[in-house]
N, C-alpha and C positions, 0 to 999 in steps of 0.2 A: 730569504723566503720568497718563493714565487708568488705572482699575483693570483687573485681568485681566478676561477675558470674563465677561459676566453669566450667572447661572444660567439654565438652561432653565426654561420655564414650570411644569413639574411638579416642579422641584427646589426644595428649601428653600434660601433664601439663606444664605451663610456667616454664622455667628454672631459672628465676630471680625473686626476691622479692624486690620491691621498696617501700620505705616509703616516702611519700610527706608530709612534715611538713609545714602547713600553717593554713588557717582558717577552714579546714575541708570541703572545697568545693569539688565538683565532680572532678574526675580525668579522663584522657583519658583511653580508653580501649586498651589493647595491647595483641596480641597473644603470644608475646615473654616474657611477664612478668606479674606477679600479682602486681597490683599497689594499695597501701593502702593510704588513706588520713587521717591525724590525726591532730587536732589542737595541737599546741605546749603545751598548758596548760594540755593536757591529756597524754603527754609523761611521762611514768612511767616504772618501771622495768617490770611490768606484760604485758603492751602493747608491749614493745620492745621485750620481750620473745615470745609473741604470734605471732607477725608479723615476727620476725627473719629476718630483711631485709639484703639483700646483698649490698644495696645502699640506702642512705638517701639523699633526695633532699630538699633544703630549700632556701629561698631568703637571700641575703646578709643583707637586712634590710626590715622592714615593720613598720607599725604604732606602733606595740607593742613590738618588739624585734629585735635583730640583730644576725648575725652569731656567734659572740663570745659567746653569751648566749646559743645558740643551741649547739655549740661544747663543751662548758663547761658541759652542762647537759648530752650530749651523752657520754662524757668521764667519768663523774661520774657514769653513768649507766653501764659502762664497754663495750660500743660499740667499736668494733675494725675494722669495715669495711670501705667502701668507702663513702665519702660525696661529693656531687655535690652542689656547692653554685651558685645560679642563681643571676646574676647581670646585671644591665644596662651597657652600654659601659662606661668604665672608662679611664682616661688619662694614668694611670700607674697601670694596674691590677696586675703586678708582685709584687708590694709593698703590696697590699691588700692580695694577696695570701700568701706572706711570713709572714705577721702578723697573718693570720688565722692558718697557720701551727704551730705557736708557742703555740696554744691552743688545738691542735689536739690529744694529747696523742698518742695512737696506730693507730689512724685513718689515712686514706689517703684523703687529701682534694684537691679539684680541683675547679676552677672557670669556669662557663659557661656564657659567655657574649652574650647578645642579644639586638637587637634594637627593639624588639617587644614591642608594647604598653602594659602597665600594666592596668588591669581592676580592 
């Protein structure tokens, strides 16, 4: 999927590149970052190289995969950046975060907890 609209000629390009791994749905527009949305099934070396993300964002789990699967694939592809794992409120998030860090390779993994409803 192509990135959001390109900056105008007199605008400074966004300084960050964010990859949102989910179902390929639309992502919010940001002036601070180029945000790409890609279904997990399309995550491959070529797409990762094309997007060259500073940050990869994905859910802790959904109907077809979980964060361990995503981290394992990112590690196998040689990704060494930051990962932000979206999660509902959990009773002991530090335990989940510790488990995820065991699969991270050279990546930095962080949880982001939200009470926002999932659609």
